[in-house]
N, C-alpha and C positions, 0 to 999 in steps of 0.2 A: 622413567617412561610409564605411561598409564598401563594398568594391569590388563586392560582389554586388548592391548597389543602384546604385552610381555607374556601373558599366561599361555596363549596358544603355542608360542615359540618354546617355552619351557616344557610344555606337555609333549610336543613333537620330539624334542631332544630326549625326553624320558623313554620314548618308544623306539628309539634307534638302537640297533645292535651293530657292533663293530668297534674299532679303536676309538678311544675317547680323545678329547681335545687336550693338547699339551701346551700350556702357556709358554711364552718366550719373548725375547726382545725383537727378534726378526719377524715382524708382523706383516701379514699379507691378507687381503680380503679377496675372495672369489665371488663374483656376482653372476647369477643366472637371471636373465631378464624376463623370466616368466615365473609363475608361482612355484612354491616349494614342491608340490606334487609332480610338476613337470621336471624341475631341475634335478630332483633326486631319482628320476628315471633316465637321466642322461648319463650314459657310461663315460663319455669323454670328460664331462664336468667332474664326476667322481674320481676318475683316474688321475686327472691333474691335481686334484686335492690330495690324493694318496702320494703322488710323486713329490710334491712340494713338502708334505709332512715328513716323508722319509728323509728329505734333504735337511731337515732341522728347522724349517720355518713354522711359525705359529699361524696356522691357516684357519681363517674364519669364513663362514659362508653368509651370503646375503641373497635374497630373492625378491622378486616383485611381490608386493602384498596380494593376498587373495582378494581383498576389497580395496582397490586403489583409492577410490573416492573417500572411503571412511578414514584411511590413513592420511590422506591429504587434509581432511577436515581437522584431524587431531593436531596438525601443525608439529608433529614429532618427526625428527629426522629418521630416514631409513637406517636401520641398524643391522648388525650381524647377529646370527643365531647364537654363536658360542658364548659371547660376553655381552651382547646387546650394546656394543660400541657403535656410535654413529659411523656410517660408511666413510664420510668425508674426513674422518680423523686418521685414516690409514695412509701410510706413505705410498702404497701402490695398490691398485684395484685391477685384478685380472677379470676379464669379461669373456664368456663363452657365447658365441652367436651360432645358433643351429641353422636358421634359415632367415630369409629376407624380412619377414614380417616381425621378427623379434627386435629389429632395430628400434621400433617404436617403444618397446618395453625397456630397452636400455636407456633411451632418452627420458622416459618417465621415471625410471629408477634414479637417474642423476638428479632430476628435478626434486624428487622426494628426499634425496640425500643432501640437497643443498650444494651439489657440485655443478659448476657451470658446464653446460653441454659442450660448447665448442672449445677445442683445445686452445685457441688463441685468446679466449676469455679467462682461462685459468691462471692462477698465480703460483708462486712457490709454496703457498699454504695449502693448495689443493692436492689431492692424490694424483700420481701418475696413473695413466690408464693404458693397459696392455691387453690387446684383443687377440683371441684365437677362436677355434671351434670349427665345426663342419662347413660353415659358410665360406671359410677361407679356401676351400677346394674349388669354389666357383667364382663369385664376384663379391668381395667384401668392400669394394670402393665406396659405396654409399656411407659406410661407417667411418671413412677416413677423416672427416672434419672433427670427429669427436674423440679420437684416441691419439696417444703419443707414439705408439708403435704397434705393429702386428706381427704375429708368428703364424705364417701360412703353412697349412698342411699338418703333418704329424709332429707334435710338439714334445714328445718324450725326451728328446735330447737337447731341446732349445729352451724350454721354459725355466728350468732351474738356473742356468747361467744368466738368463735375462733378468729374472727377479733378483738374483744375487747382486748383479751389477747395479740395478736400480736402488737397492737398499744401501749399497756401499757408496755409490757415486751420483745418486739423484738422476735428474734428466740427462745430464751429459753421460753418465755411466750407462744408463739404459740405451741411449742412442748408439754409443760406441759398440756395445755388446750386440744389439740387434743388427746393426749394419754388417757385422762380421759373421752372423749366424745363417745357416741355410734356411730359406723361407722368411728371412727377416725383411720387414717392410717399414719404412719411415715415411709417412704420408707427405710431410712438408719437403722431403728431399726427393722422393721417387715419383710423386704426382700420380699419373694414370698407369705407370708401368709397374706391373706386379712381377715379382721374381718367381722362378719355379718353386713349387711347393716342396717342403722338406719331407724326407723319408726317414723314419726311425729304423734302427737296426732290428732285425727279426729277433735278436736275443732279448729285446725288451718286451716282446709280446708274450702273453696276451694282456690287454687292458682288462681291468676288473673293478668291481665295486669296492668302495671302502666301507659303506654303510648300507644296511638293510633296514627298511622301515615300512610299516603298514600304511603310512600316509602318502606314499608315492603312487603315481598312476599305475605303475607295475608293482603292486602291493606285495611286500615281503619277498621280493625277488632279488637274488644275487645275480648280477649281470657279469658276464665275461665273454671275451671273444673266442670263437672257435676258429676264426680265420679273419683276415683283413683284406679288403679290396675285392675285386671281381674279375673273373677271367672271361666274362661274356662281353658282347659288343653292342648292346642296345644303344641306339644312336641318340636317345633322349637323356641318357643317364650320366651324371657327373662322375660316378664311380666306375665307369666302363673300363675295359681292359687296359687302356693307355694310362690310367691313373696310378702312379706309384708302383708299377710293376705287376699289376694284375693280382691274382688271388695268392695270398700268403698263409699257408696252413699252420695251425697249432695242433700238435699230436693229441690224440685222445688221452694218453697218459698225463700229459702236461695240463690239459684242460681240467681233468678230474682232480688233479693234485691241489688245485687252488680253491676248491669248493669247501666253504667252512661248514662245520657241523650245525651251527646255529641258523643257517639259511633254510627256511622251509621250501623255497622255490628257487629254481635256477633258470635264468634266461640266457640262451646262447645267441650271441650277437655277431653279425657279419653281413655284408652286402650279398654274399652268396653262400650263406651258412648251410642251406639245404643241399648244396653241392659238395659238402665235406665228405670225403670217402669213408670216414669213420663215424658219421653222424648216428647211424643206428646203434652201434656199440656204446657210444656216449650216452644216448637216451636210455638204453637198457640199463646201464650202470647207475644212472641217476635215479631211475624209477625203482630199481632194486634197493637203493639206499633210502627209499621213502621220500624222495624229493618230488615236488611238483615241477613241471618243466614248461619252458616257453621258447619260442624261436622268433627272431626278429623279422625274418622274411622267408617265405616258402615259394619255390618255383613249382608251378603246376606240373611241368614235365618230370621233375625229379620225384614229386609225390606220386605221380602216376606210375613211374617205373619202380619206385621203392615203396609199395603200399604199407610196409611196416612202419614208416614214418607217421602216417596218419593214425595207425593203431596205437603207437606209443604215445603220441601227443594226447590222444583221448584218455589213455590210462593216466597220463601225467596231469590231467585236470583241464585240458582244453575243451571248450564247449562250442567254439566257432573255428571251422577250418578255413583259413584265409590264404588265398592265392591271388595272382595277378594275371590279367589278360592284357591290359594296358592299351588296347586299341579295339575299335568296334568290329573289325573284320579281319579275316585271315590275310587278305591282301595288305592291309595296313601293318599288320604284325610282321609280315615278311619284309616290307619296306623299312621297318625300324630295327631289323635284325633281332626281333623277338622270337625265340624258338618255341613259344607256346602254340599248340594247335587245339582245335575243337575237341579232338579225341582226348587230349590230356585233361581238359576241363571236364569233359563227361566222366572220365575215370575218377576225377576228384569228387564229383557229385555222388557217384556210386559209393565211394569210400566214406563220404560224409553220412550217407544213409546207412551203410553197413555198420558203422561204429557209433551210430546214434548221436551225431553232432546236432546241435540245435539248428545251425544254419551254415551254409557255405557262403563265404564272403568273397567276392571277386572284385579286385580293384581295376578300374578302367579310367582311361582319359577320353575326354571329348574335345573336339576342336583340333584334332591332330591334322597336320598339313596334308592336304589331298583328300580329306574326309568328305564323303558324299552322302546323299540320301540313301543310296543303295547300301552303303556301309552301315548306316543306322538301322535299315531294315534287316540286315543280317544280324545285327546285335539283338534286336527284338526277337527275331525268330529263334536264335540260339539260346537266349536267356530263358525263353519259355520252355525250350527243351530241357535245360538244366533244372528249371523249377518243377518240371514234371517228375524228375528223379528225386529231388530234395529241395526244400526251401532255400532260396538264394537271395542274397542281398548284393546289389550292384553298388559298390562304392565309387561314385563318379566324381572326377576332378577335372577341371579344365586344363588343357595342355599349356605349360609355361616353358618357353625355350630358355635354356641356361647357358651361361658362358662355359667354354671348354667342352662343349658337346657339338657333334656334327649338325645338330638341328638348331643351333644358336640363331641363325639368320632367317628361320622360317616364320617368325613373328607370332604374336598372339592373335587368334582368329577374330576377336572382338566380342564385346559384351552382348550385343544384340543377337549375334549368331549363336553364342553359347546358350543364352537364355531361351531362344526359340527352339533350339534342338533339345534342351532339357524338357521344355513343355511338351514337345512331340513325344519324347520317351515316356514321360509321366502319363500321358493319355494312353499310350500303347500298353503300358503295364497295369493300368488301373483295373481292368477286368480280372487280372491274375493276382490281385492283392492277397497276401497270405502265402503265395508261392514264389512271387518275384517282387522284391521291394527295391526301389531306387533311393539311394542315399547320396545326395549330391552336395558338394561343398560350394561355397559362395563364388559365383562368377565375378562379382565385384572385387572381392579380396584377391582372387586369382589375377585380375588385371593389375592391381597394385603390386602384387608379387612380380608380375612380368615386367613392369616398369622398373622396379628395383633391380631385377636380374640383369637388365640391360643398362643399369644406371652408373653414375659416377659420383664424385664428391658433391657436385651441385644437386644431384638427386637426393642425397642424404640431407642436405640443408632444407630441401623441400619437405622431407618427412618431418624435420624439426618444426617447421611452420605449421604443418598439418596437425601434429600432436598438440602444439600449443593452442591451436584453434578449437580443439575438442576431439580430434581423431576420428571423425565420421568419414564416410566415403566421400561426401561432398567436400569436406575439408581437404582430403587428399587430391581430389580432382582440381580444386582451385589452386592448391599449392603446386602441383605438378605443372599445370598450365602456365603459372606465373614464373616458376623458378627452374623447371626442368622440361620444357616442351620437347627438347631433343631426345630425351629418354622415352617420352610418350611415343614419339614418331618411330624410334627404333623398335619399341615393343610391338607396335602395330604392323610394321613392314619388314623389319630386319634390315641390315645393311652389310654388304660385302666389306665395307670399309670400317666396320665398327672397331675403333681403337686398335689398329693393327699391332701396336706395340704390346697389347695385352696377350697376343697369341703366345708370347714367351711363357705365360703362366700355364699353358697347356702342355709344355714340354715335360717329359718325365724327369724327376729329380735325380 
């Protein structure tokens, strides 16, 4: 392989800290369909790597190249990091999908690897493809045409027997094993019907990093779970209380026992990690040990009630205090069962000022069902109040309804509506630049995400056509209109009758 591709891989491997690669006959490749910096910040991807390695497999990693076009021009096959072996030479490839838009990355990776995208086009000389990841908690159906099997939900107890069966018995072995496993889904057998997601035993928690690297987005950070799941009931969230039994705690003693000495920073992960009753003692212990700290999500009400959290995070290296409001007004937050109030957010702004954070970042959704001009006026008024206390950045994302949530059928409000409301907010905040900053994500890509969130296998084939055409927004619009107009309609309006059989996927495992 040309050195221009090989050298960055070797350099990155040299900067990793953690268990090294052990060669062996039982080879499996794990593909993360985004660049290395994102994949190595994925706790789930790292944890599956660790579990398979412990089970005796020779696990190698592959990622989407940083520069896809440069790799494509080189005409070199996509390869693994550990031995620079072409991905297509492995007997099985495990893929982790985090969210809908990474489906395009998976298809691009297959193209670069020389692996036929569609399952029906592959032969016995091509790898088997096994898919898992966070997307399986919601709607993985668009990925169905491209994989041999899926493991839905928590895969700690299912991934090893599935891979073992594939290596021993090929496709037939994989199919037989997955058919018998909790959360096992075979696209050509099960069609649109997703099984209940798997739930791993609490004794297997917490998930934790295998490798620490400065080249990850979460640079030099050892990730581990302080808890799994969520006990809250926010109606827009896939991880709400009904998912796999709510919040499952890991004790402070157990959390701290897994932190390696070589990790300069520790990231505590969990959908409701700021609700952990022992969070403050955990942070105090980590900081006393000289570790930098991070937390995957902060609830404004919890930070307001436990101001020591904000103080400790600042001591641990945080420069931005990040919380979520999620809706423009108090009325909308109540309707979504979001417990955050204006007072909670004001208290967070005061804490950010007291502890000299650079900025308070507040995540927000626009286009929430029932949103009116009055709600936006309230958002502007209140954001200016926050900005008067401490500089604030509003992280604005369009609302995308997801499968297995009460808001599934509310629909995507529409591109024109989202874009016009964003322009209105930009104009309102412009005189306060420096105190209030609006940071909005793309309405166009949110629409694509919404179509995929409501989609099926045919919608996935539309993504394949869009990617092959160039992957622009216009390519997606054309492909969806031609191959998946039903998903576009569902994303726009919602349907009470949306694949009733899929409601089985919402049932607790």
